PASEBA-1860 file (N, C-alpha, C; in nm, 3 decimals):
! residues 327
1> XXXXXXXX> 0.084/-0.118/0.000/0.000/0.000/0.000/0.088/0.125/0.000 ~ 0.046/0.227/-0.077/0.119/0.353/-0.077/0.051/0.449/0.022 ~ 0.130/0.502/0.115/0.079/0.592/0.217/0.146/0.728/0.204 ~ 0.067/0.833/0.188/0.119/0.969/0.203/0.103/1.005/0.349 ~ 0.214/1.035/0.413/0.214/1.064/0.557/0.240/1.213/0.577 ~ 0.142/1.281/0.637/0.146/1.427/0.654/0.179/1.459/0.799 ~ 0.297/1.515/0.823/0.341/1.540/0.961/0.451/1.645/0.961 ~ 0.492/1.683/1.081/0.606/1.773/1.098/0.735/1.693/1.090
9> XXXXXXXX> 0.837/1.754/1.032/0.968/1.688/1.025/1.045/1.704/1.155 ~ 1.022/1.818/1.222/1.095/1.849/1.345/0.999/1.861/1.463 ~ 1.051/1.840/1.580/0.972/1.847/1.703/0.908/1.985/1.715 ~ 0.776/1.988/1.722/0.700/2.113/1.726/0.731/2.203/1.606 ~ 0.785/2.148/1.500/0.816/2.223/1.380/0.939/2.313/1.394 ~ 1.018/2.290/1.500/1.136/2.373/1.527/1.263/2.291/1.507 ~ 1.342/2.329/1.409/1.461/2.253/1.374/1.557/2.240/1.490 ~ 1.566/2.344/1.573/1.660/2.342/1.686/1.623/2.238/1.791
17> XXXXXXXX> 1.500/2.188/1.790/1.458/2.085/1.885/1.485/1.944/1.834 ~ 1.536/1.933/1.712/1.565/1.801/1.657/1.446/1.742/1.584 ~ 1.468/1.625/1.526/1.363/1.565/1.442/1.245/1.517/1.524 ~ 1.134/1.505/1.458/1.011/1.453/1.516/1.026/1.301/1.530 ~ 1.076/1.259/1.643/1.116/1.119/1.660/0.996/1.025/1.655 ~ 0.888/1.062/1.721/0.770/0.974/1.718/0.717/0.961/1.576 ~ 0.711/1.072/1.504/0.659/1.068/1.368/0.746/0.988/1.274 ~ 0.878/1.011/1.280/0.967/0.950/1.182/1.014/0.811/1.224
25> XXXXXXXX> 1.061/0.797/1.347/1.111/0.666/1.391/0.999/0.576/1.442 ~ 0.886/0.637/1.481/0.772/0.560/1.529/0.676/0.524/1.417 ~ 0.599/0.623/1.371/0.497/0.598/1.269/0.557/0.559/1.134 ~ 0.641/0.646/1.078/0.693/0.621/0.942/0.767/0.488/0.934 ~ 0.861/0.465/1.025/0.941/0.343/1.021/0.853/0.219/1.040 ~ 0.752/0.229/1.123/0.664/0.114/1.145/0.582/0.082/1.021 ~ 0.532/0.185/0.955/0.461/0.162/0.828/0.552/0.089/0.730 ~ 0.676/0.134/0.721/0.771/0.073/0.627/0.803/-0.071/0.668
33> XXXXXXXX> 0.822/-0.094/0.797/0.852/-0.229/0.844/0.735/-0.324/0.823 ~ 0.615/-0.269/0.813/0.496/-0.350/0.785/0.480/-0.375/0.635 ~ 0.573/-0.321/0.557/0.575/-0.351/0.413/0.510/-0.248/0.324 ~ 0.483/-0.129/0.377/0.415/-0.027/0.298/0.512/0.079/0.247 ~ 0.478/0.139/0.135/0.556/0.249/0.080/0.507/0.380/0.143 ~ 0.600/0.458/0.198/0.562/0.583/0.264/0.623/0.701/0.191 ~ 0.539/0.797/0.155/0.584/0.921/0.092/0.552/1.034/0.190 ~ 0.656/1.107/0.235/0.638/1.208/0.338/0.599/1.343/0.279
41> XXXXXXXX> 0.505/1.408/0.347/0.472/1.548/0.318/0.490/1.625/0.447 ~ 0.598/1.704/0.455/0.626/1.783/0.574/0.565/1.922/0.560 ~ 0.514/1.976/0.670/0.453/2.109/0.661/0.512/2.209/0.762 ~ 0.632/2.180/0.811/0.697/2.271/0.907/0.708/2.414/0.855 ~ 0.749/2.429/0.730/0.777/2.562/0.675/0.651/2.645/0.656 ~ 0.534/2.583/0.673/0.410/2.655/0.652/0.339/2.692/0.784 ~ 0.404/2.669/0.896/0.337/2.694/1.024/0.299/2.840/1.042 ~ 0.376/2.930/0.984/0.347/3.073/0.998/0.268/3.129/0.880
49> XXXXXXXX> 0.249/3.051/0.776/0.173/3.094/0.659/0.112/2.972/0.591 ~ -0.014/2.944/0.624/-0.077/2.820/0.578/-0.146/2.835/0.442 ~ -0.152/2.956/0.390/-0.225/2.977/0.264/-0.172/2.892/0.149 ~ -0.040/2.893/0.121/0.009/2.809/0.011/0.009/2.660/0.042 ~ -0.004/2.626/0.170/0.001/2.486/0.212/-0.114/2.405/0.152 ~ -0.231/2.465/0.142/-0.350/2.391/0.099/-0.331/2.333/-0.042 ~ -0.295/2.417/-0.136/-0.279/2.369/-0.273/-0.159/2.278/-0.287 ~ -0.053/2.305/-0.207/0.067/2.220/-0.211/0.030/2.076/-0.177
57> XXXXXXXX> -0.050/2.059/-0.071/-0.089/1.924/-0.031/-0.181/1.859/-0.134 ~ -0.275/1.935/-0.188/-0.366/1.880/-0.289/-0.288/1.832/-0.411 ~ -0.195/1.913/-0.455/-0.113/1.875/-0.571/-0.029/1.752/-0.541 ~ 0.025/1.748/-0.419/0.112/1.637/-0.377/0.032/1.507/-0.377 ~ -0.088/1.512/-0.320/-0.172/1.391/-0.314/-0.211/1.344/-0.455 ~ -0.252/1.438/-0.539/-0.293/1.399/-0.675/-0.175/1.349/-0.758 ~ -0.056/1.395/-0.726/0.064/1.347/-0.796/0.094/1.202/-0.759 ~ 0.082/1.170/-0.630/0.122/1.037/-0.582/0.006/0.937/-0.580
65> XXXXXXXX> -0.118/0.984/-0.576/-0.237/0.897/-0.578/-0.224/0.781/-0.478 ~ -0.218/0.813/-0.349/-0.196/0.711/-0.247/-0.321/0.627/-0.218 ~ -0.297/0.513/-0.157/-0.408/0.432/-0.107/-0.461/0.487/0.025 ~ -0.376/0.559/0.097/-0.412/0.613/0.228/-0.333/0.741/0.253 ~ -0.400/0.842/0.309/-0.331/0.962/0.357/-0.343/0.963/0.509 ~ -0.228/0.954/0.575/-0.223/0.948/0.721/-0.176/1.083/0.773 ~ -0.259/1.149/0.853/-0.228/1.281/0.907/-0.190/1.272/1.055 ~ -0.105/1.365/1.095/-0.084/1.395/1.236/-0.098/1.546/1.249
73> XXXXXXXX> -0.222/1.590/1.271/-0.248/1.734/1.280/-0.179/1.792/1.402 ~ -0.127/1.913/1.384/-0.060/1.983/1.493/-0.152/2.091/1.550 ~ -0.185/2.187/1.467/-0.280/2.291/1.506/-0.377/2.313/1.390 ~ -0.402/2.437/1.356/-0.502/2.466/1.253/-0.439/2.494/1.118 ~ -0.347/2.409/1.076/-0.275/2.434/0.951/-0.356/2.398/0.825 ~ -0.454/2.308/0.838/-0.525/2.260/0.720/-0.671/2.303/0.722 ~ -0.716/2.361/0.612/-0.856/2.402/0.599/-0.944/2.278/0.588 ~ -1.065/2.289/0.639/-1.158/2.176/0.626/-1.194/2.151/0.480
81> XXXXXXXX> -1.191/2.255/0.397/-1.218/2.235/0.254/-1.109/2.149/0.190 ~ -0.985/2.170/0.233/-0.874/2.088/0.184/-0.895/1.943/0.225 ~ -0.930/1.922/0.351/-0.950/1.787/0.403/-1.070/1.720/0.335 ~ -1.176/1.796/0.311/-1.294/1.740/0.245/-1.263/1.697/0.102 ~ -1.183/1.776/0.031/-1.145/1.739/-0.105/-1.067/1.607/-0.104 ~ -0.971/1.598/-0.013/-0.890/1.475/-0.006/-0.976/1.355/0.034 ~ -1.068/1.377/0.125/-1.158/1.269/0.169/-1.246/1.220/0.055 ~ -1.281/1.310/-0.037/-1.368/1.272/-0.149/-1.295/1.184/-0.251
89> XXXXXXXX> -1.162/1.185/-0.251/-1.085/1.110/-0.350/-1.003/0.996/-0.291 ~ -0.968/1.008/-0.162/-0.877/0.911/-0.100/-0.930/0.871/0.038 ~ -0.875/0.763/0.090/-0.902/0.727/0.229/-0.808/0.810/0.316 ~ -0.865/0.886/0.408/-0.785/0.972/0.495/-0.808/0.935/0.641 ~ -0.707/0.958/0.721/-0.715/0.925/0.864/-0.625/1.019/0.941 ~ -0.669/1.059/1.060/-0.584/1.142/1.146/-0.568/1.078/1.282 ~ -0.447/1.094/1.337/-0.415/1.046/1.471/-0.445/1.160/1.569 ~ -0.553/1.146/1.647/-0.588/1.243/1.750/-0.537/1.190/1.884
97> XXXXXXXX> -0.425/1.245/1.931/-0.359/1.190/2.050/-0.382/1.264/2.179 ~ -0.462/1.372/2.175/-0.482/1.452/2.296/-0.629/1.478/2.323 ~ -0.713/1.383/2.291/-0.857/1.406/2.307/-0.900/1.423/2.452 ~ -0.816/1.379/2.546/-0.850/1.394/2.687/-0.870/1.541/2.724 ~ -0.795/1.629/2.658/-0.807/1.771/2.692/-0.829/1.861/2.570 ~ -0.822/1.804/2.449/-0.832/1.888/2.329/-0.947/1.850/2.237 ~ -1.036/1.762/2.281/-1.145/1.722/2.191/-1.237/1.839/2.158 ~ -1.287/1.906/2.261/-1.386/2.011/2.239/-1.328/2.131/2.164
105> XXXXXXXX> -1.202/2.165/2.192/-1.142/2.285/2.133/-1.076/2.257/1.999 ~ -1.047/2.131/1.969/-0.972/2.100/1.847/-1.035/1.988/1.766 ~ -1.036/1.869/1.821/-1.082/1.750/1.747/-1.223/1.767/1.692 ~ -1.312/1.825/1.770/-1.451/1.837/1.729/-1.467/1.916/1.599 ~ -1.369/2.002/1.567/-1.377/2.083/1.445/-1.326/2.010/1.322 ~ -1.258/1.897/1.343/-1.194/1.827/1.231/-1.243/1.683/1.212 ~ -1.302/1.624/1.314/-1.329/1.480/1.313/-1.408/1.433/1.192 ~ -1.507/1.508/1.149/-1.592/1.462/1.039/-1.530/1.488/0.901
113> XXXXXXXX> -1.414/1.549/0.898/-1.349/1.581/0.770/-1.244/1.477/0.729 ~ -1.241/1.366/0.803/-1.155/1.252/0.768/-1.242/1.129/0.747 ~ -1.192/1.036/0.668/-1.263/0.909/0.651/-1.266/0.833/0.783 ~ -1.150/0.829/0.848/-1.135/0.761/0.977/-1.065/0.853/1.076 ~ -1.088/0.829/1.203/-1.017/0.899/1.310/-0.961/0.797/1.407 ~ -0.838/0.820/1.452/-0.779/0.740/1.558/-0.778/0.825/1.684 ~ -0.830/0.772/1.792/-0.827/0.841/1.920/-0.754/0.757/2.023 ~ -0.684/0.823/2.113/-0.618/0.752/2.223/-0.699/0.764/2.352
121> XXXXXXXX> -0.822/0.814/2.340/-0.907/0.833/2.458/-1.040/0.761/2.438 ~ -1.057/0.649/2.506/-1.179/0.570/2.489/-1.303/0.647/2.533 ~ -1.285/0.744/2.622/-1.399/0.820/2.673/-1.446/0.927/2.575 ~ -1.373/0.946/2.467/-1.415/1.041/2.363/-1.488/0.973/2.248 ~ -1.492/0.842/2.246/-1.555/0.771/2.134/-1.700/0.813/2.117 ~ -1.772/0.827/2.228/-1.911/0.870/2.221/-1.925/1.010/2.164 ~ -1.826/1.095/2.189/-1.829/1.232/2.137/-1.815/1.232/1.984 ~ -1.730/1.144/1.934/-1.716/1.131/1.788/-1.850/1.090/1.726
129> XXXXXXXX> -1.912/0.991/1.786/-2.039/0.942/1.731/-2.147/1.048/1.735 ~ -2.145/1.131/1.840/-2.243/1.238/1.850/-2.227/1.340/1.738 ~ -2.105/1.351/1.686/-2.079/1.442/1.574/-2.116/1.380/1.439 ~ -2.139/1.249/1.440/-2.169/1.179/1.316/-2.050/1.106/1.257 ~ -1.938/1.103/1.330/-1.820/1.029/1.285/-1.821/0.891/1.352 ~ -1.853/0.789/1.273/-1.862/0.654/1.327/-1.741/0.567/1.294 ~ -1.653/0.617/1.209/-1.532/0.542/1.173/-1.420/0.580/1.270 ~ -1.428/0.524/1.390/-1.335/0.559/1.497/-1.253/0.436/1.533
137> XXXXXXXX> -1.124/0.455/1.542/-1.033/0.348/1.583/-0.968/0.389/1.715 ~ -0.986/0.307/1.815/-0.925/0.333/1.945/-0.787/0.270/1.948 ~ -0.684/0.352/1.967/-0.547/0.304/1.974/-0.477/0.374/2.090 ~ -0.346/0.375/2.089/-0.273/0.435/2.200/-0.132/0.470/2.157 ~ -0.069/0.561/2.232/0.073/0.590/2.212/0.154/0.464/2.240 ~ 0.283/0.466/2.211/0.362/0.344/2.222/0.511/0.378/2.237 ~ 0.593/0.276/2.235/0.738/0.292/2.237/0.791/0.282/2.094 ~ 0.902/0.349/2.069/0.962/0.346/1.935/1.046/0.218/1.924
145> XXXXXXXX> 0.983/0.116/1.870/1.046/-0.016/1.868/1.163/-0.025/1.772 ~ 1.181/0.075/1.683/1.295/0.073/1.591/1.424/0.116/1.660 ~ 1.415/0.171/1.781/1.534/0.211/1.856/1.592/0.092/1.932 ~ 1.721/0.089/1.945/1.790/-0.021/2.012/1.764/-0.019/2.162 ~ 1.739/-0.136/2.217/1.721/-0.150/2.362/1.858/-0.160/2.427 ~ 1.893/-0.069/2.518/2.026/-0.071/2.580/2.047/-0.197/2.665 ~ 2.170/-0.241/2.669/2.207/-0.349/2.762/2.219/-0.290/2.902 ~ 2.175/-0.366/3.000/2.186/-0.318/3.138/2.331/-0.328/3.184
153> XXXXXXXX> 2.389/-0.216/3.231/2.528/-0.212/3.274/2.542/-0.157/3.415 ~ 2.434/-0.171/3.493/2.438/-0.121/3.630/2.361/0.010/3.643 ~ 2.328/0.044/3.768/2.250/0.164/3.793/2.339/0.285/3.819 ~ 2.301/0.397/3.758/2.370/0.524/3.779/2.288/0.619/3.865 ~ 2.155/0.599/3.867/2.067/0.692/3.937/1.968/0.616/4.025 ~ 1.928/0.681/4.134/1.817/0.628/4.214/1.684/0.657/4.144 ~ 1.659/0.786/4.120/1.531/0.828/4.063/1.558/0.933/3.955 ~ 1.494/0.917/3.839/1.506/1.017/3.733/1.369/1.051/3.676
161> XXXXXXXX> 1.365/1.168/3.613/1.249/1.208/3.534/1.300/1.262/3.402 ~ 1.240/1.217/3.291/1.275/1.267/3.159/1.149/1.326/3.096 ~ 1.154/1.455/3.069/1.038/1.522/3.009/1.055/1.672/3.018 ~ 0.971/1.744/2.947/0.981/1.890/2.943/0.950/1.954/3.077 ~ 1.007/2.071/3.097/0.985/2.146/3.220/0.839/2.190/3.231 ~ 0.786/2.182/3.353/0.653/2.232/3.384/0.654/2.272/3.532 ~ 0.590/2.380/3.570/0.593/2.424/3.710/0.551/2.317/3.810 ~ 0.447/2.239/3.774/0.405/2.132/3.865/0.513/2.026/3.878
169> XXXXXXXX> 0.575/1.989/3.767/0.683/1.890/3.772/0.799/1.942/3.856 ~ 0.832/2.069/3.842/0.939/2.131/3.921/0.907/2.121/4.070 ~ 0.784/2.159/4.104/0.744/2.152/4.245/0.750/2.010/4.296 ~ 0.703/1.915/4.218/0.700/1.775/4.258/0.842/1.723/4.284 ~ 0.932/1.748/4.191/1.069/1.698/4.204/1.142/1.766/4.318 ~ 1.127/1.897/4.330/1.194/1.968/4.439/1.140/1.925/4.575 ~ 1.012/1.895/4.580/0.954/1.846/4.706/1.012/1.711/4.745 ~ 1.031/1.623/4.648/1.094/1.494/4.676/1.238/1.512/4.721
177> XXXXXXXX> 1.308/1.604/4.656/1.447/1.631/4.694/1.456/1.685/4.836 ~ 1.362/1.771/4.874/1.361/1.825/5.010/1.333/1.717/5.113 ~ 1.269/1.609/5.069/1.241/1.497/5.159/1.356/1.396/5.163 ~ 1.466/1.434/5.100/1.587/1.352/5.109/1.606/1.250/4.999 ~ 1.527/1.257/4.893/1.541/1.162/4.783/1.628/1.222/4.672 ~ 1.707/1.138/4.608/1.797/1.182/4.502/1.725/1.168/4.367 ~ 1.680/1.280/4.315/1.604/1.281/4.190/1.673/1.374/4.090 ~ 1.692/1.325/3.968/1.749/1.407/3.861/1.647/1.421/3.749
185> XXXXXXXX> 1.641/1.543/3.693/1.547/1.570/3.584/1.622/1.606/3.456 ~ 1.574/1.554/3.344/1.633/1.583/3.213/1.522/1.624/3.117 ~ 1.555/1.715/3.026/1.457/1.755/2.926/1.466/1.903/2.898 ~ 1.389/1.947/2.801/1.387/2.089/2.767/1.339/2.172/2.886 ~ 1.419/2.272/2.921/1.383/2.361/3.031/1.447/2.327/3.164 ~ 1.507/2.208/3.177/1.575/2.169/3.300/1.724/2.202/3.291 ~ 1.788/2.216/3.406/1.930/2.248/3.410/2.017/2.145/3.342 ~ 1.978/2.019/3.349/2.055/1.913/3.284/2.034/1.907/3.133
193> XXXXXXXX> 1.932/1.980/3.084/1.908/1.987/2.941/1.842/1.863/2.885 ~ 1.809/1.866/2.756/1.743/1.752/2.691/1.841/1.639/2.662 ~ 1.787/1.522/2.639/1.866/1.404/2.605/1.833/1.361/2.462 ~ 1.932/1.304/2.395/1.904/1.239/2.268/1.819/1.115/2.296 ~ 1.760/1.060/2.192/1.677/0.940/2.210/1.761/0.827/2.270 ~ 1.883/0.812/2.221/1.970/0.705/2.271/2.004/0.728/2.418 ~ 2.036/0.853/2.454/2.071/0.883/2.592/1.949/0.867/2.684 ~ 1.833/0.903/2.635/1.711/0.887/2.713/1.686/0.740/2.744
201> XXXXXXXX> 1.699/0.656/2.645/1.674/0.513/2.665/1.776/0.453/2.762 ~ 1.900/0.498/2.755/2.002/0.452/2.849/1.970/0.499/2.990 ~ 1.912/0.618/3.002/1.874/0.669/3.134/1.764/0.584/3.194 ~ 1.666/0.543/3.112/1.561/0.454/3.162/1.623/0.326/3.219 ~ 1.718/0.271/3.144/1.779/0.145/3.184/1.864/0.159/3.310 ~ 1.931/0.272/3.324/2.028/0.290/3.433/1.970/0.360/3.556 ~ 1.837/0.376/3.561/1.770/0.436/3.676/1.692/0.329/3.752 ~ 1.710/0.326/3.881/1.633/0.230/3.960/1.484/0.257/3.950
209> XXXXXXXX> 1.449/0.387/3.949/1.308/0.426/3.939/1.296/0.540/3.838 ~ 1.207/0.522/3.741/1.179/0.626/3.643/1.042/0.686/3.673 ~ 1.040/0.815/3.703/0.914/0.882/3.731/0.844/0.922/3.601 ~ 0.714/0.908/3.599/0.633/0.964/3.491/0.543/1.067/3.557 ~ 0.566/1.195/3.528/0.494/1.305/3.593/0.403/1.376/3.494 ~ 0.283/1.403/3.536/0.186/1.472/3.452/0.224/1.619/3.435 ~ 0.180/1.677/3.325/0.188/1.822/3.309/0.048/1.882/3.292 ~ -0.052/1.807/3.338/-0.189/1.858/3.337/-0.214/1.932/3.469
217> XXXXXXXX> -0.330/1.992/3.480/-0.361/2.072/3.598/-0.357/1.989/3.725 ~ -0.296/2.045/3.828/-0.293/1.980/3.960/-0.371/2.065/4.058 ~ -0.453/1.998/4.139/-0.533/2.069/4.237/-0.479/2.046/4.379 ~ -0.353/1.998/4.386/-0.288/1.981/4.515/-0.266/2.120/4.575 ~ -0.329/2.145/4.690/-0.322/2.278/4.751/-0.179/2.319/4.782 ~ -0.095/2.221/4.816/0.045/2.253/4.847/0.116/2.310/4.724 ~ 0.085/2.255/4.609/0.143/2.309/4.486/0.085/2.447/4.454 ~ -0.046/2.462/4.467/-0.110/2.590/4.433/-0.062/2.703/4.522
225> XXXXXXXX> -0.020/2.671/4.643/0.030/2.773/4.735/0.181/2.790/4.728 ~ 0.246/2.708/4.644/0.393/2.709/4.640/0.449/2.827/4.562 ~ 0.371/2.882/4.470/0.421/2.992/4.387/0.302/3.074/4.339 ~ 0.320/3.203/4.326/0.208/3.290/4.289/0.156/3.263/4.149 ~ 0.239/3.200/4.063/0.196/3.171/3.927/0.114/3.042/3.916 ~ 0.113/2.962/4.021/0.049/2.830/4.012/-0.102/2.841/3.987 ~ -0.170/2.928/4.060/-0.315/2.940/4.044/-0.352/3.001/3.909 ~ -0.287/3.110/3.864/-0.317/3.161/3.729/-0.294/3.058/3.619
233> XXXXXXXX> -0.189/2.976/3.635/-0.162/2.872/3.536/-0.274/2.769/3.535 ~ -0.325/2.736/3.653/-0.436/2.641/3.663/-0.558/2.692/3.588 ~ -0.587/2.822/3.603/-0.703/2.882/3.539/-0.684/2.889/3.388 ~ -0.561/2.917/3.345/-0.531/2.936/3.203/-0.521/2.805/3.125 ~ -0.464/2.701/3.188/-0.436/2.577/3.117/-0.563/2.501/3.082 ~ -0.564/2.441/2.962/-0.676/2.358/2.918/-0.655/2.211/2.953 ~ -0.537/2.178/3.002/-0.507/2.037/3.033/-0.567/2.001/3.168 ~ -0.693/1.967/3.166/-0.766/1.940/3.289/-0.758/1.794/3.332
241> XXXXXXXX> -0.705/1.708/3.245/-0.699/1.565/3.279/-0.568/1.505/3.233 ~ -0.510/1.422/3.317/-0.390/1.351/3.278/-0.428/1.240/3.181 ~ -0.328/1.185/3.111/-0.359/1.086/3.009/-0.244/0.987/2.995 ~ -0.274/0.872/2.936/-0.169/0.777/2.901/-0.084/0.842/2.793 ~ 0.047/0.835/2.809/0.139/0.897/2.715/0.239/0.795/2.662 ~ 0.316/0.837/2.561/0.419/0.749/2.507/0.518/0.706/2.614 ~ 0.546/0.797/2.709/0.645/0.766/2.812/0.605/0.643/2.893 ~ 0.475/0.621/2.910/0.430/0.504/2.985/0.477/0.373/2.922
249> XXXXXXXX> 0.501/0.376/2.790/0.545/0.256/2.719/0.695/0.256/2.693 ~ 0.751/0.376/2.677/0.895/0.386/2.650/0.978/0.338/2.767 ~ 0.939/0.376/2.887/1.018/0.337/3.005/1.033/0.185/3.016 ~ 0.924/0.109/3.018/0.940/-0.037/3.029/1.000/-0.101/2.905 ~ 0.969/-0.046/2.786/1.025/-0.105/2.664/1.177/-0.102/2.668 ~ 1.233/0.005/2.722/1.378/0.019/2.726/1.435/-0.016/2.864 ~ 1.373/-0.118/2.926/1.422/-0.182/3.048/1.422/-0.092/3.171 ~ 1.323/-0.008/3.186/1.314/0.076/3.304/1.199/0.038/3.394
257> XXXXXXXX> 1.219/0.058/3.524/1.108/0.044/3.620/1.033/0.177/3.622 ~ 0.900/0.169/3.615/0.819/0.289/3.604/0.731/0.312/3.727 ~ 0.739/0.435/3.778/0.646/0.480/3.881/0.572/0.600/3.823 ~ 0.443/0.586/3.802/0.366/0.688/3.731/0.242/0.730/3.809 ~ 0.195/0.852/3.779/0.066/0.890/3.832/-0.039/0.801/3.767 ~ -0.140/0.764/3.843/-0.244/0.679/3.786/-0.329/0.761/3.689 ~ -0.355/0.703/3.573/-0.448/0.764/3.477/-0.545/0.655/3.432 ~ -0.670/0.689/3.408/-0.768/0.590/3.365/-0.723/0.516/3.239
265> XXXXXXXX> -0.744/0.386/3.239/-0.713/0.289/3.132/-0.569/0.240/3.133 ~ -0.482/0.291/3.222/-0.345/0.242/3.224/-0.344/0.092/3.254 ~ -0.444/0.046/3.329/-0.452/-0.096/3.364/-0.487/-0.183/3.242 ~ -0.531/-0.121/3.132/-0.554/-0.194/3.008/-0.423/-0.244/2.948 ~ -0.316/-0.171/2.974/-0.187/-0.197/2.910/-0.085/-0.262/3.003 ~ -0.097/-0.240/3.133/-0.006/-0.301/3.231/-0.086/-0.341/3.355 ~ -0.047/-0.453/3.412/-0.112/-0.500/3.534/-0.055/-0.424/3.653 ~ -0.143/-0.355/3.725/-0.099/-0.274/3.838/-0.038/-0.362/3.946
273> XXXXXXXX> 0.077/-0.318/3.995/0.145/-0.392/4.101/0.234/-0.502/4.051 ~ 0.207/-0.552/3.930/0.290/-0.659/3.873/0.380/-0.606/3.761 ~ 0.330/-0.510/3.685/0.407/-0.457/3.572/0.428/-0.305/3.580 ~ 0.358/-0.242/3.671/0.368/-0.097/3.685/0.327/-0.057/3.825 ~ 0.387/0.050/3.876/0.350/0.104/4.007/0.295/0.244/3.987 ~ 0.183/0.273/4.056/0.115/0.402/4.039/0.097/0.472/4.173 ~ 0.103/0.604/4.169/0.078/0.685/4.288/-0.034/0.783/4.259 ~ -0.096/0.834/4.365/-0.204/0.932/4.347/-0.162/1.073/4.384
281> XXXXXXXX> -0.059/1.087/4.469/-0.012/1.220/4.507/0.134/1.210/4.550 ~ 0.194/1.321/4.588/0.336/1.322/4.618/0.370/1.240/4.741 ~ 0.280/1.233/4.838/0.306/1.153/4.959/0.314/1.006/4.923 ~ 0.223/0.961/4.838/0.225/0.821/4.797/0.345/0.794/4.708 ~ 0.384/0.892/4.626/0.505/0.875/4.544/0.628/0.857/4.631 ~ 0.641/0.938/4.734/0.756/0.925/4.825/0.755/0.787/4.892 ~ 0.639/0.745/4.938/0.627/0.614/5.003/0.672/0.502/4.910 ~ 0.627/0.505/4.787/0.660/0.399/4.692/0.806/0.406/4.647
289> XXXXXXXX> 0.859/0.525/4.632/1.001/0.538/4.596/1.088/0.475/4.702 ~ 1.062/0.509/4.826/1.144/0.452/4.936/1.128/0.299/4.941 ~ 1.006/0.253/4.920/0.981/0.109/4.925/1.058/0.036/4.815 ~ 1.047/0.084/4.693/1.110/0.012/4.581/1.261/0.031/4.577 ~ 1.312/0.136/4.638/1.458/0.148/4.651/1.513/0.047/4.751 ~ 1.431/0.009/4.847/1.474/-0.085/4.950/1.445/-0.230/4.914 ~ 1.355/-0.253/4.820/1.314/-0.389/4.785/1.351/-0.419/4.641 ~ 1.477/-0.451/4.622/1.531/-0.469/4.487/1.463/-0.583/4.410
297> XXXXXXXX> 1.442/-0.695/4.476/1.387/-0.811/4.406/1.248/-0.782/4.350 ~ 1.165/-0.717/4.430/1.030/-0.687/4.385/1.032/-0.584/4.272 ~ 1.117/-0.484/4.287/1.129/-0.383/4.182/1.176/-0.445/4.051 ~ 1.276/-0.531/4.059/1.330/-0.593/3.937/1.229/-0.686/3.871 ~ 1.150/-0.754/3.952/1.048/-0.843/3.896/0.943/-0.764/3.819 ~ 0.900/-0.651/3.877/0.802/-0.565/3.809/0.861/-0.510/3.680 ~ 0.986/-0.465/3.687/1.053/-0.411/3.568/1.060/-0.516/3.457 ~ 1.098/-0.636/3.491/1.114/-0.741/3.389/0.981/-0.784/3.329
305> XXXXXXXX> 0.877/-0.794/3.413/0.745/-0.828/3.361/0.696/-0.722/3.262 ~ 0.715/-0.596/3.299/0.669/-0.486/3.212/0.748/-0.483/3.083 ~ 0.878/-0.507/3.091/0.962/-0.506/2.971/0.916/-0.614/2.872 ~ 0.891/-0.732/2.921/0.848/-0.840/2.833/0.714/-0.809/2.767 ~ 0.624/-0.750/2.842/0.494/-0.717/2.784/0.507/-0.604/2.681 ~ 0.592/-0.505/2.714/0.608/-0.391/2.625/0.664/-0.433/2.489 ~ 0.766/-0.519/2.489/0.826/-0.556/2.361/0.734/-0.648/2.280 ~ 0.639/-0.713/2.348/0.545/-0.800/2.277/0.421/-0.726/2.228
313> XXXXXXXX> 0.385/-0.614/2.294/0.255/-0.553/2.266/0.257/-0.402/2.241 ~ 0.360/-0.331/2.288/0.347/-0.186/2.299/0.447/-0.105/2.217 ~ 0.486/-0.155/2.100/0.563/-0.075/2.007/0.471/-0.010/1.905 ~ 0.519/0.092/1.837/0.436/0.155/1.733/0.399/0.057/1.623 ~ 0.484/-0.039/1.599/0.452/-0.136/1.494/0.328/-0.217/1.532 ~ 0.310/-0.243/1.662/0.190/-0.314/1.707/0.066/-0.226/1.690 ~ 0.080/-0.099/1.725/-0.035/-0.008/1.715/-0.080/0.007/1.568 ~ 0.016/0.031/1.480/-0.021/0.058/1.341/-0.066/-0.066/1.267
321> XXXXXXX> -0.012/-0.181/1.305/-0.062/-0.306/1.249/-0.211/-0.322/1.281 ~ -0.247/-0.291/1.405/-0.387/-0.302/1.445/-0.473/-0.198/1.373 ~ -0.424/-0.075/1.362/-0.499/0.031/1.293/-0.526/-0.008/1.149 ~ -0.425/-0.055/1.079/-0.441/-0.090/0.938/-0.532/-0.211/0.920 ~ -0.527/-0.304/1.014/-0.618/-0.419/1.008/-0.763/-0.373/1.019 ~ -0.787/-0.274/1.106/-0.924/-0.225/1.123/-0.970/-0.145/1.003 ~ -0.876/-0.079/0.933/-0.913/-0.011/0.810/-0.962/-0.111/0.705
END
């Protein structure tokens, strides 16, 4: 099958942030490994001026005449008229990965303009149907299975977090540090800076405990009182609900033990207590960190169970194989 894949080439469309790893090493490579021909259409250069983008994409599609056009919409770069034209001639599909907090403000305006929609939020399926979009595929984020799994060479860290800076994450990590725990943070906005994909995967492997921290709104009063900006940010932010993310699968896939905030449906992908450990607030996180640092055998058993399940079920190749089968 020939697939025209419409996505950003760089992370958030910014060259200085490096390539769009999920799009290129996750989606594109998995399509190719499944035996399909992929023709890329990048739209980074049009983020500030979308007018010429519409005809460029139409011409590109008509030139290549694909069996499927796979979109990963970023913001409002594509007119619904453009999408409707493509839908009238080709099978089109978009990956909607943030429906937990962006359905009403974003997805609802585009859902009916694709042949199919992929959602990572089972609780939004009814919303799609209410709009008249019945071609819905429920899938999920995953690990980039085309990346090499590091060999375990011993632990370098007690506790790490890998992800972008957020005030709540800063408060959470600093609070743990004040309680005597050794926690290091990596990513855009942190003092240690971002990691390459290879370095990130090695960090998962070499950390006794890998934290997965939400960047959605927190109603913990201790956080809201910690800084004068916390409450205005709560009011301004649209991220009202945490969600399953790629990190939930990347950590175990690359041989890491994961301690994450609980989010609905995480138990669909990992067995709680056997393959993943979850906390509800910072006090419970501290309790579990201390416990798993002291109980190596139990921690290692959970890590190994999760790793085996992740490599069998939770790579992008597994997700896209299922999506294409449903098509």
